[in-house]
Structures are given as C-alpha cells and as structure tokens.
C-alpha positions as CSV (number, residue, x, y, z in Angstrom):
1,D,7.6,72.3,-63.9
2,T,11.9,72.9,-64.4
3,V,12.7,69.6,-63.0
4,Q,12.9,66.2,-65.2
5,F,13.4,62.7,-64.7
6,F,14.7,60.5,-67.6
7,E,15.3,56.7,-67.3
8,A,16.7,55.4,-70.8
9,D,19.4,54.2,-71.9
10,L,22.1,56.3,-71.9
11,D,22.9,56.0,-75.9
12,D,19.7,56.8,-76.9
13,Y,18.9,59.8,-74.2
14,V,22.6,61.5,-75.1
15,T,21.6,60.9,-78.9
16,K,18.7,62.8,-78.7
17,S,19.4,65.4,-76.7
18,L,22.8,66.5,-78.3
19,S,20.8,66.5,-81.5
20,D,18.3,68.9,-80.3
21,D,19.3,72.8,-80.7
22,A,18.8,74.4,-77.9
23,T,21.4,73.0,-75.1
24,D,20.3,73.8,-71.8
25,E,23.3,74.7,-69.8
26,A,21.9,75.2,-66.9
27,S,21.5,71.0,-66.7
28,I,22.7,68.9,-63.5
29,I,23.8,65.5,-64.4
30,I,23.5,62.6,-61.7
31,S,24.5,59.1,-61.6
32,T,24.7,56.7,-59.0
33,H,26.1,53.3,-59.1
34,A,27.0,53.6,-62.7
35,C,28.9,50.3,-63.4
36,G,32.2,50.4,-64.8
37,S,33.0,52.4,-68.1
38,L,29.4,53.7,-68.0
39,T,30.7,55.9,-65.1
40,D,32.9,57.4,-67.9
41,D,30.1,57.7,-70.7
42,V,27.9,59.8,-67.8
43,I,31.0,62.0,-67.2
44,R,31.6,62.4,-70.9
45,Y,28.0,63.2,-71.7
46,A,28.1,66.2,-69.1
47,V,31.3,67.6,-71.1
48,E,29.5,67.6,-74.4
49,S,26.1,68.8,-73.1
50,R,27.9,71.5,-71.0
51,A,26.3,70.8,-67.8
52,A,26.5,73.3,-65.0
53,S,27.2,70.5,-62.7
54,V,27.7,66.8,-62.7
55,S,27.8,64.1,-59.6
56,V,28.6,60.7,-60.1
57,M,29.1,57.6,-57.7
58,P,30.9,55.2,-59.3
59,C,30.9,51.4,-59.2
60,C,32.2,48.3,-60.5
61,Y,35.8,49.5,-61.4
62,T,36.8,46.7,-63.6
63,G,39.0,48.3,-66.9
64,T,38.4,51.6,-65.4
65,A,41.7,52.4,-64.5
66,K,43.5,52.1,-68.2
67,G,45.7,54.8,-69.0
68,T,47.0,55.4,-65.4
69,P,50.5,54.9,-64.4
70,F,51.3,51.6,-62.8
71,G,52.5,53.3,-59.9
72,V,49.4,55.2,-59.4
73,Q,47.6,52.0,-59.2
74,R,49.9,50.3,-56.6
75,M,49.9,53.1,-54.5
76,F,46.3,54.2,-54.9
77,G,44.3,51.4,-56.0
78,V,42.7,50.8,-58.8
79,S,39.0,52.4,-57.8
80,A,40.7,55.9,-56.8
81,S,43.1,55.5,-59.8
82,A,40.1,55.6,-62.2
83,D,38.6,58.4,-60.3
84,I,41.4,60.5,-60.1
85,K,41.4,60.3,-64.1
86,R,38.0,60.9,-64.2
87,S,38.8,63.9,-61.6
88,F,41.1,65.5,-64.5
89,L,39.0,64.7,-67.6
90,L,36.4,66.9,-66.0
91,H,39.1,69.7,-64.6
92,D,40.8,69.6,-68.0
93,A,37.1,70.4,-69.6
94,G,36.7,73.6,-67.5
95,Y,35.0,72.1,-64.1
96,H,36.1,72.7,-60.1
97,V,36.2,69.1,-59.2
98,D,36.1,67.9,-55.6
99,F,35.3,64.4,-53.9
100,A,32.6,63.2,-51.3
101,A,31.4,60.7,-49.3
102,I,28.4,59.2,-47.8
103,P,28.2,56.7,-45.3
104,K,29.4,53.5,-46.0
105,A,26.4,52.3,-44.0
106,I,24.7,53.2,-46.6
107,T,26.7,51.8,-49.7
108,P,30.2,50.4,-49.6
109,M,31.2,52.1,-52.8
110,N,30.1,55.4,-51.0
111,R,33.0,57.9,-53.3
112,L,31.4,60.9,-55.1
113,I,32.9,63.1,-58.0
114,V,31.5,66.3,-58.0
115,A,32.1,68.7,-60.4
116,E,31.0,72.4,-61.3
117,R,31.5,74.0,-64.9
118,R,33.8,77.2,-64.1
119,C,32.0,80.5,-66.4
C-alpha cells in the first residue's frame, strides 16, 4: 500500500509532484542508468522535494563534469569528477553521502551515489 512505482517523463512528474501541497518527506528516490545530465536532474528533484534518501547509478558522463577543476578531471577522470561534484551538491543540501558499487559483471557503469538526508 505504501510503495508506488512511477514510470514517467521526469519533467512531467516533477512539475506535478512539486505542485502538490503535501510533501512526503519519507520519499526515496532511486535512479539507474540515468544518462548524462538526467542524473543531475534526479538529484536536483530529490533535494527540492526533500527526499529522505536518494540512490543514483549514473551513466553516459559526456558534459557532466563541467564546473569541476581541470586538475580534478585529469587526475580522476570525467566520471569520477562528475560524481564528486554531485556528492558535494547533495552534501551541501544536508545529505550524508557515500559511494557504493554493484558487481561489474552486472554492468560496467556500476558506481552508486547513495545519500540520506540528515535531520
């Protein structure tokens, strides 16, 4: 009764859910293989909706490391640089952030960003 699954365009879902008066602070946002900046959109929505926790598995990193210093990108690569930037965005919004991974045998794009909102 309390678990809902939505398959929708993120912009349409965000517009509807953020316009609702009631904000469900127990929401958990999960995203797998959200290509490119879609991962950033999911994180932004999680922060704006004050989700209790968020877990994203990014992929397709082209253009996602913009704003990170060149040396960080050169040292860690574009994908890690983008995810580090994302972790700081969540941290600055009041989330405890960690990284995890699933086995590469499942998918080579296996890094997870896991965040839980601090009270």
